[in-house]
VOBA-1610 file (N, C-alpha, C; in pm, whole numbers, padded with zeros to 5 digits, always signed):
BEGIN
Met+00066-00140-00009Met+00023+00012-00011Met+00058+00147-00007Asn+00048+00210-00102Asn+00133+00320-00115Asn+00095+00433+00005Thr+00214+00551+00016Thr+00160+00607+00150Thr+00023+00716+00136Ala+00019+00763-00027Ala-00112+00842-00019Ala-00222+00744+00007Thr-00231+00637-00026Thr-00310+00519+00040Thr-00325+00507+00159Lys-00236+00456+00220Lys-00239+00469+00365Lys-00331+00596+00450Lys-00265+00705+00400Lys-00330+00807+00467Lys-00460+00844+00429His-00558+00811+00339His-00709+00875+00289His-00803+00843+00442Ile-00741+00758+00495Ile-00852+00770+00662Ile-00757+00803+00765Phe-00832+00916+00812Phe-00799+00945+00970Phe-00812+00849+01073Val-00733+00826+01193Val-00780+00748+01250Val-00701+00831+01410Ile-00847+00783+01506Ile-00847+00891+01586Ile-00853+00758+01730Leu-00754+00743+01786Leu-00733+00648+01939Leu-00801+00675+02040Gly-00924+00661+02097Gly-00955+00724+02226Gly-00918+00641+02346Thr-00853+00711+02460Thr-00823+00659+02605Thr-00923+00660+02670Ala-00959+00566+02785Ala-01049+00537+02842Ala-01032+00642+02968His-01135+00665+03005His-01126+00757+03135His-01026+00866+03179Gly-01026+00841+03317Gly-00923+00971+03359Gly-00899+00929+03453Tyr-00766+00988+03551Tyr-00732+00880+03686Tyr-00822+00925+03767Glu-00902+01014+03801Glu-01026+01041+03922Glu-01131+01001+03887Val-01166+00892+03759Val-01293+00811+03762Val-01263+00685+03870Lys-01345+00699+03958Lys-01319+00583+04078Lys-01370+00450+04015Gly-01281+00364+04076Gly-01384+00210+04027Gly-01292+00134+03907Lys-01231+00230+03819Lys-01174+00126+03704Lys-01044+00092+03709Cys-01044+00016+03805Cys-00868-00057+03810Cys-00927-00212+03895Ala-00839-00280+03823Ala-00820-00414+03952Ala-00834-00402+04064Pro-00917-00523+04136Pro-00916-00494+04313Pro-00818-00493+04335Asp-00677-00524+04354Asp-00579-00543+04410Asp-00485-00408+04360Lys-00524-00272+04288Lys-00472-00218+04228Lys-00352-00234+04126Ser-00322-00339+04097Ser-00211-00379+04001Ser-00258-00310+03855Leu-00391-00312+03793Leu-00420-00232+03694Leu-00503-00131+03663Tyr-00471+00037+03618Tyr-00584+00113+03637Tyr-00635+00086+03462Glu-00730+00139+03441Glu-00778+00123+03306Glu-00720+00231+03227Trp-00702+00358+03299Trp-00687+00467+03223Trp-00573+00486+03203Lys-00456+00411+03260Lys-00317+00428+03284Lys-00270+00319+03144Trp-00364+00233+03151Trp-00339+00075+03046Trp-00381+00150+02916Ser-00453+00193+02924Ser-00572+00233+02776Ser-00414+00330+02711Arg-00412+00400+02766Arg-00289+00546+02777Arg-00172+00476+02687Glu-00143+00412+02741Glu-00032+00307+02690Glu-00030+00251+02555Ile-00155+00174+02574Ile-00148+00073+02458Ile-00246+00199+02338Cys-00262+00320+02343Cys-00288+00425+02269Cys-00173+00472+02182Ser-00082+00489+02253Ser-00019+00541+02268Ser+00103+00470+02141Arg+00103+00323+02191Arg+00172+00220+02111Arg+00117+00238+01940Ile+00005+00221+01973Ile-00080+00184+01858Ile-00097+00309+01764Cys-00061+00455+01826Cys-00041+00558+01735Cys+00074+00540+01664Lys+00177+00534+01730Lys+00343+00547+01712Lys+00336+00440+01610Glu+00292+00313+01613Glu+00309+00212+01539Glu+00247+00262+01384Leu+00142+00320+01386Leu+00061+00336+01226Leu+00187+00459+01202Gln+00150+00516+01311Gln+00252+00697+01228Gln+00382+00618+01185Asp+00464+00528+01242Asp+00567+00509+01169Asp+00566+00419+01034Glu+00456+00336+01011Glu+00432+00302+00921Glu+00365+00404+00788Gly+00330+00504+00821Gly+00288+00579+00732Gly+00130+00651+00742Tyr+00076+00577+00826Tyr-00065+00632+00861Tyr-00109+00749+00949Arg-00178+00793+00909Arg-00273+00947+00980Arg-00314+00852+01113Ala-00243+00876+01238Ala-00341+00888+01341Ala-00302+00957+01475Ile-00411+01005+01551Ile-00361+01088+01664Ile-00443+00953+01797Val-00447+01029+01883Val-00505+01005+02002Val-00577+01127+02100Asp-00702+01102+02108Asp-00805+01167+02129Asp-00753+01270+02245His-00701+01216+02349His-00684+01285+02520His-00566+01201+02565Glu-00447+01244+02538Glu-00337+01208+02614Glu-00326+01287+02811Gly-00378+01334+02816Gly-00364+01402+02934Gly-00463+01261+03034Asn-00391+01251+03165Asn-00457+01156+03236Asn-00561+01165+03322Asn-00653+01306+03313Asn-00730+01359+03372Asn-00847+01323+03257Glu-01011+01350+03349Glu-01067+01249+03203Glu-01137+01392+03146Ile-01192+01432+03082Ile-01222+01576+02994Ile-01398+01538+02996Gly-01447+01423+03006Gly-01594+01435+02949Gly-01605+01324+02812Leu-01734+01248+02826Leu-01743+01189+02680Leu-01820+01295+02605Ser-01879+01403+02619Ser-01937+01475+02530Ser-01801+01515+02484Asn-01694+01592+02545Asn-01583+01629+02472Asn-01513+01548+02392Arg-01518+01448+02436Arg-01423+01328+02347Arg-01527+01311+02223Ala-01721+01318+02188Ala-01689+01314+02111Ala-01711+01423+02010Gln-01670+01599+02059Gln-01656+01652+01979Gln-01546+01652+01915Ile-01434+01635+01989Ile-01262+01622+01918Ile-01316+01533+01808Val-01371+01421+01743Val-01383+01332+01746Val-01446+01395+01584Asn-01569+01466+01605Asn-01668+01559+01508Asn-01555+01648+01447Asn-01491+01756+01519Asn-01441+01832+01480Asn-01315+01797+01338Tyr-01243+01677+01394Tyr-01155+01606+01281Tyr-01244+01568+01188Ala-01361+01498+01209Ala-01423+01478+01102Ala-01496+01505+01026Gln-01521+01663+01062Gln-01580+01740+00934Gln-01492+01837+00917His-01353+01809+00957His-01241+01863+00845His-01208+01735+00734Phe-01192+01607+00797Phe-01100+01538+00698Phe-01246+01434+00628Gly-01332+01444+00697Gly-01454+01402+00601Gly-01546+01310+00682Lys-01666+01304+00668Lys-01702+01188+00816Lys-01707+01046+00783Lys-01700+01019+00702Lys-01659+00851+00643Lys-01551+00858+00613Thr-01412+00942+00607Thr-01315+00919+00623Thr-01197+00912+00752Thr-01277+00953+00844Thr-01229+00956+01006Thr-01292+00801+01018Leu-01213+00758+01145Leu-01187+00637+01223Leu-01241+00674+01373Tyr-01301+00645+01455Tyr-01269+00618+01609Tyr-01247+00491+01688Val-01125+00455+01715Val-01169+00370+01813Val-01078+00380+01936Ser-01231+00349+02038Ser-01206+00390+02201Ser-01157+00255+02270Ile-01052+00265+02317Ile-00975+00166+02400Ile-01003+00161+02579His-01048+00041+02550His-01144-00011+02701His-01090-00110+02798Ile-01124-00133+02890Ile-01090-00278+02983Ile-01231-00272+03041Asn-01306-00376+03020Asn-01408-00467+03064Asn-01385-00475+03221Ala-01571-00468+03288Ala-01567-00503+03418Ala-01689-00612+03443Ala-01690-00693+03501Ala-01808-00745+03557Ala-01901-00716+03685Gly-01823-00618+03756Gly-01896-00577+03863Gly-01832-00441+03908Ala-01878-00389+03985Ala-01797-00265+04061Ala-01839-00236+04246Asp-01775-00399+04254Asp-01770-00398+04368Asp-01642-00417+04470Gly-01526-00383+04381Gly-01376-00379+04385Gly-01335-00548+04463Lys-01441-00653+04351Lys-01406-00787+04403Lys-01379-00861+04281Trp-01329-00997+04304Trp-01238-01048+04180Trp-01374-01123+04094His-01373-01139+03974His-01496-01207+03915His-01464-01290+03815Lys-01547-01394+03736Lys-01465-01496+03644Lys-01488-01425+03501Ala-01565-01339+03489Ala-01593-01311+03338Ala-01482-01241+03257Thr-01466-01328+03135Thr-01340-01306+03107Thr-01402-01272+02911Gly-01282-01237+02806Gly-01303-01218+02704Gly-01290-01108+02649Trp-01281-01098+02532Trp-01243-00963+02455Trp-01412-00906+02336Glu-01431-00811+02372Glu-01533-00727+02314Glu-01506-00626+02231Ser-01615-00659+02145Ser-01606-00483+02050Ser-01760-00417+02082His-01781-00292+02069His-01919-00195+02099His-01915-00116+01968Ile-02037-00107+01880Ile-02126-00014+01834Ile-02257+00015+01860Ala-02286+00136+01829Ala-02410+00177+01833Ala-02495+00135+01757Lys-02613+00104+01817Lys-02727+00062+01770Lys-02799+00107+01673Asn-02774+00230+01615Asn-02781+00277+01489Asn-02625+00265+01400Ala-02578+00192+01419Ala-02419+00227+01370Ala-02433+00212+01203Ser-02328+00297+01156Ser-02335+00270+01030Ser-02238+00155+00986Glu-02308+00121+00860Glu-02236-00010+00753Glu-02105-00007+00801Asn-02032+00097+00786Asn-01867+00122+00853Asn-01812+00073+00964Ser-01925+00120+01056Ser-01869+00073+01198Ser-01910-00055+01202Lys-02004-00150+01142Lys-02019-00268+01147Lys-01905-00334+01092Arg-01851-00273+00984Arg-01720-00351+00888Arg-01624-00381+00971Ile-01591-00254+01022Ile-01477-00220+01157Ile-01476-00353+01245Ala-01606-00383+01290Ala-01610-00454+01442Ala-01625-00594+01361Asn-01649-00617+01225Asn-01633-00744+01217Asn-01473-00799+01178Ile-01405-00698+01121Ile-01233-00722+01109Ile-01215-00724+01234Phe-01241-00618+01326Phe-01156-00651+01460Phe-01181-00780+01515Trp-01290-00882+01534Trp-01330-00988+01564Trp-01262-01102+01467Glu-01258-01083+01373Glu-01138-01188+01250Glu-01003-01204+01315Lys-00954-01048+01349Lys-00801-01004+01376Lys-00785-01072+01541Ala-00881-01076+01568Ala-00894-01124+01737Ala-00859-01280+01701Gln-00942-01324+01679Gln-00939-01509+01623Gln-00770-01537+01564Asp-00756-01475+01476Asp-00610-01497+01419Asp-00551-01454+01512Leu-00540-01379+01633Leu-00421-01397+01719Leu-00466-01464+01840Asp-00542-01563+01817Asp-00631-01665+01953Asp-00641-01595+02068Val-00715-01445+02083Val-00763-01396+02184Val-00905-01415+02236Lys-00887-01463+02357Lys-01038-01497+02373Lys-01145-01413+02361Leu-01292-01448+02311Leu-01374-01388+02277Leu-01531-01361+02336Arg-01576-01288+02338Arg-01692-01259+02399Arg-01779-01190+02255Arg-01901-01253+02264Arg-02014-01173+02176Arg-02155-01235+02203Pro-02262-01135+02157Pro-02388-01179+02223Pro-02471-01285+02169Thr-02470-01322+02033Thr-02494-01461+01991Thr-02405-01480+01910Pro-02402-01660+01857Pro-02310-01736+01815Pro-02301-01652+01658Thr-02398-01557+01596Thr-02363-01489+01469Thr-02327-01325+01458Gln-02324-01324+01554Gln-02302-01135+01562Gln-02178-01122+01625Asn-02089-01096+01583Asn-01968-01054+01624Asn-01924-00926+01742Tyr-02023-00829+01747Tyr-02013-00710+01836Tyr-02116-00703+01902Trp-02103-00641+02015Trp-02248-00549+02067Trp-02264-00421+02057Glu-02428-00458+02057Glu-02481-00287+02005Glu-02481-00268+02156Asn-02458-00085+02187Asn-02490-00035+02272Asn-02470+00121+02281Asn-02549+00198+02309Asn-02544+00336+02312Asn-02440+00395+02376Phe-02334+00413+02365Phe-02257+00506+02458Phe-02224+00613+02414Thr-02185+00711+02463Thr-02190+00856+02411Thr-02077+00845+02307Val-01970+00784+02296Val-01845+00838+02217Val-01861+00770+02084Leu-01997+00639+02095Leu-02014+00568+01968Leu-02150+00666+01909Thr-02267+00710+01982Thr-02355+00776+01922Thr-02356+00891+01922Lys-02263+01004+01946Lys-02238+01121+01961Lys-02137+01135+01881Thr-02086+01047+01788Thr-01986+01090+01690Thr-02045+01053+01565Ile-01975+01176+01464Ile-02026+01148+01334Ile-01961+01050+01240Ser-01897+00935+01268Ser-01763+00933+01171Ser-01763+00749+01240Pro-01728+00691+01153Pro-01773+00526+01199Pro-01642+00507+01369Ala-01716+00448+01423Ala-01686+00406+01564Ala-01704+00288+01598Ile-01594+00226+01691Ile-01611+00153+01740Ile-01530+00173+01877Leu-01563+00078+01994Leu-01539+00103+02136Leu-01504-00074+02149Thr-01351-00079+02205Thr-01327-00228+02236Thr-01302-00215+02399Glu-01341-00337+02453Glu-01339-00376+02602Glu-01217-00538+02593Asn-01122-00462+02633Asn-01028-00548+02626Asn-00980-00639+02686Met-01075-00780+02752Met-01055-00882+02853Met-01114-00763+02973Phe-01150-00827+03121Phe-01141-00776+03243Phe-01080-00726+03316Gln-01097-00642+03419Gln-00997-00578+03526Gln-01034-00639+03644Asp-01143-00717+03617Asp-01193-00785+03764Asp-01168-00921+03788Asn-01123-00982+03655Asn-01041-01107+03648Asn-00906-01111+03670Lys-00826-01212+03720Lys-00722-01237+03796Lys-00613-01267+03698Ser-00672-01372+03605Ser-00615-01448+03477Ser-00602-01336+03354Asp-00721-01219+03366Asp-00712-01141+03258Asp-00600-01040+03307Val-00579-00966+03373Val-00500-00882+03449Val-00343-00871+03459Glu-00354-01030+03467Glu-00222-01077+03421Glu-00153-01074+03350Trp-00247-01098+03231Trp-00184-01092+03084Trp-00202-00987+03038Leu-00321-00871+03047Leu-00306-00736+03017Leu-00173-00676+03098Leu-00131-00698+03177Leu-00012-00625+03242Leu+00105-00712+03165Ser+00085-00867+03103Ser+00261-00901+03057Ser+00301-00844+02932Lys+00355-00843+02867Lys+00452-00804+02699Lys+00366-00890+02611Glu+00339-01029+02621Glu+00258-01089+02561Glu+00105-01049+02520Gly+00070-01002+02649Gly-00080-00917+02621Gly-00102-00803+02561Lys+00001-00690+02595Lys+00015-00565+02517Lys+00081-00570+02414Asp+00142-00681+02374Asp+00171-00664+02229Asp+00043-00713+02149Lys+00002-00801+02194Lys-00112-00883+02122Lys-00212-00804+02113Ile-00266-00743+02175Ile-00365-00597+02200Ile-00296-00499+02111Val-00227-00447+02090Val-00147-00364+02001Val-00199-00449+01875Asn-00097-00536+01863Asn-00113-00577+01729Asn-00265-00613+01670Leu-00366-00647+01769Leu-00475-00681+01704Leu-00527-00556+01668His-00528-00446+01750His-00580-00307+01683His-00497-00254+01548Lys-00412-00271+01555Lys-00319-00197+01434Lys-00333-00257+01332Glu-00346-00440+01343Glu-00392-00497+01182Glu-00523-00461+01183Ala-00660-00459+01230Ala-00761-00426+01199Ala-00768-00276+01142Ile-00705-00199+01193Ile-00737-00034+01175Ile-00647-00086+00991Lys-00525-00118+00980Lys-00510-00160+00859Lys-00562-00188+00772Glu-00627-00307+00837Glu-00701-00385+00685Glu-00826-00308+00649Tyr-00905-00221+00801Tyr-01041-00162+00739Tyr-00967-00017+00605Ile-00852+00031+00640Ile-00845+00134+00536Ile-00781+00046+00414Ala-00697-00053+00430Ala-00660-00137+00301Ala-00825-00167+00239Thr-00910-00194+00285Thr-01041-00201+00224Thr-01152-00055+00196Thr-01109-00031+00220Thr-01241+00152+00194Thr-01132+00212+00105Asp-01211+00303+00017Asp-01187+00395-00041Asp-01144+00507-00015Ala-01101+00614-00102Ala-01126+00749-00098Ala-01217+00834-00037Asn-01347+00764-00081Asn-01479+00840-00078Asn-01524+00777+00146Gly-01462+00702+00125Gly-01467+00633+00306Gly-01607+00511+00248Asn-01594+00450+00163Asn-01692+00318+00098Asn-01588+00210+00066Glu-01673+00064+00099Glu-01584-00014+00097Glu-01562-00072-00020Ile-01440-00094-00035Ile-01385-00165-00181Ile-01426-00354-00167Lys-01489-00342-00267Lys-01618-00471-00294Lys-01492-00593-00376Lys-01451-00670-00277Lys-01375-00779-00367Lys-01440-00830-00476Asp-01363-00893-00592Asp-01424-00953-00688Asp-01460-01086-00680Asn-01562-01115-00723Asn-01589-01251-00725Asn-01541-01388-00780
//
């Protein structure tokens, strides 16, 4: 893929919450979602940029700026670069409870809005395929649907294709150990990077899917 083709989609990586948002951590405080998410977003962004893609992180500060403000950041870029040629990927860690205790729920998920565009559905399916390729434990709502539908603010108030990933569970001991390991971090970074690259490779300059020849 040449440099011009790599740059026709503008990628925004969304960090999770802020340090002051309570409860977004492992019960033993070994993992904080805000910190982990920023590290992962930064790595994905740099690797994409190094390969010639256009990518930024929505908010690199450690504080929380508000979900509506995050959506507005995306929309400002989308209005400049094009609604269909901007992609938002918000990166989080799931939780089974809010009680400060360990739970057994595990697995990787992606979420799109209930009224999501076809491009949002397409990127969600691409993520699922890449996660399968990397042998990541997966969760989905039905045996035939690869993504969950939820009206999260950063999905419903953004005007570009958007996806939110839930990368395992911060209140599952095994998941936390894996997320903090080099193997886990590398695999999550590669999952996101390769899914984004596949989406860009199959999207034309107008933001439409490039259909494969039959």
